C-alpha positions in Angstrom: 109.6 117.4 130.6 113.0 117.3 128.7 113.5 116.6 125.0 115.9 113.5 125.9 113.6 112.1 128.6 110.5 112.4 125.7 113.0 110.3 123.3 112.9 107.5 125.3 109.1 107.9 126.3 109.1 107.4 123.2 111.4 104.9 122.1 109.7 102.5 125.5 106.2 103.3 123.7 107.5 102.0 120.2 109.6 99.0 121.2 105.7 98.0 123.5 103.9 98.3 120.3 105.9 96.9 118.5 105.5 94.1 120.7 102.6 93.9 120.6 102.2 93.9 116.9 104.3 90.8 116.9 102.3 89.0 119.1 99.1 90.1 117.5 100.8 89.1 114.2 101.7 85.9 115.9 98.0 85.2 116.9 96.1 86.0 113.9 98.5 83.2 111.8 98.1 80.7 114.4 94.3 80.8 114.4 94.3 81.1 110.6 97.0 77.3 111.4 94.3 76.1 113.2 90.7 77.2 111.4 93.2 75.4 108.2 94.1 72.2 109.8 90.2 71.4 110.5 90.7 72.3 114.4 88.7 74.3 116.5 88.2 75.2 119.6 84.5 73.4 120.1 86.8 69.8 118.8 89.1 69.6 121.6 88.2 71.9 124.5 91.3 71.9 126.7 93.9 71.3 124.0 93.1 74.5 121.6 93.7 77.1 124.0 96.8 75.5 125.8 98.7 75.1 122.9 97.9 78.9 121.6 99.3 79.8 125.2 102.2 78.5 124.2 102.3 78.9 120.3 101.5 82.4 119.8 104.7 84.2 122.0 106.5 81.5 120.4 106.1 81.9 117.2 105.6 86.3 117.7 109.6 85.9 118.4 110.1 85.0 115.4 107.6 87.0 113.4 109.8 89.7 115.5 112.8 88.5 114.2 112.1 88.2 110.7 109.8 91.4 110.3 112.6 93.7 112.9 114.9 95.3 110.2 111.5 96.6 107.4 109.7 97.3 110.6 112.8 100.0 111.5 112.6 101.7 108.4 108.5 102.0 108.0 108.4 103.6 111.7 111.3 105.5 111.6 109.4 107.0 108.5 106.2 106.7 110.3 107.7 109.2 113.2 109.3 111.5 111.1 106.1 112.6 108.8 104.6 112.7 111.8 102.1 109.4 110.6 99.4 108.4 112.5 96.3 107.1 110.4 95.6 103.5 110.9 95.2 102.4 106.8 98.8 103.8 106.7 100.3 101.4 109.4 98.3 98.5 107.9 99.8 98.6 104.2 103.1 99.7 106.2 103.1 96.3 107.8 101.5 94.5 104.4 104.8 95.9 102.6 106.8 94.5 105.7 105.1 91.2 105.3 105.9 91.8 101.9 109.3 92.4 102.1 110.0 89.5 104.4 108.7 87.4 101.9 110.5 88.5 99.1 114.1 88.1 101.2 112.7 84.6 101.9 112.0 83.7 98.2 116.0 84.6 97.6 117.1 83.0 100.6 119.4 80.0 99.4 117.6 77.7 101.6 115.1 76.4 99.4 112.7 74.7 101.6 112.1 77.6 103.6 110.4 79.4 100.8 107.1 80.4 100.9 105.2 79.6 97.5 101.9 78.6 98.2 99.6 81.3 98.1 97.3 80.6 101.1 100.5 81.1 103.0 101.1 83.8 101.0 98.1 86.2 102.2 98.2 84.4 105.2 101.7 86.5 105.7 100.7 89.5 104.3 97.3 89.1 106.4 99.4 88.7 109.6 101.4 91.7 108.2 99.0 94.1 108.1 96.5 93.2 111.3 100.3 93.5 113.0 100.9 97.2 111.8 97.1 98.0 112.8 97.9 96.7 116.8 101.0 99.2 115.9 98.7 101.8 115.0 96.8 100.9 118.3 99.0 100.4 120.7 102.2 103.0 119.6 101.4 105.1 115.7 98.2 107.0 117.0 101.0 109.4 118.8 104.2 109.0 115.9 105.7 112.4 115.6 103.8 113.2 119.1 108.2 114.1 120.0 109.4 116.4 118.3 106.7 118.6 117.4 106.9 121.7 120.2 103.5 121.9 122.2 102.3 125.1 123.5 
């Protein structure tokens, strides 16, 4: 396999891992929202799964959009350093969520700012879940594209 093909394959794996991480963080945030609103699956057995089928991918688009630039930096550092442990990715997901919260806090739109402590912890937890799922789908092989295999 040539070096160029290895780069393309690794890039595809990174994109797949990012999509999985965005979906996992979205699912985590959706489940937290449903639990905090008091609506559980046994209350409305048909409404909750149907709404999650639509809302998880829809919210994942927003998660992927807002976390893109900090995630690129984290993924680049992880690939260069060859970090393959789940704790690094969980903490990196929390850092990405913290950067998002910091950028939102300094935005001019004050209605978009997240000030509730439980909402801040939910976003940071969603970042950690996204980081763990990124590790599970793509991060376990970080840095493997540039090492010479015997």
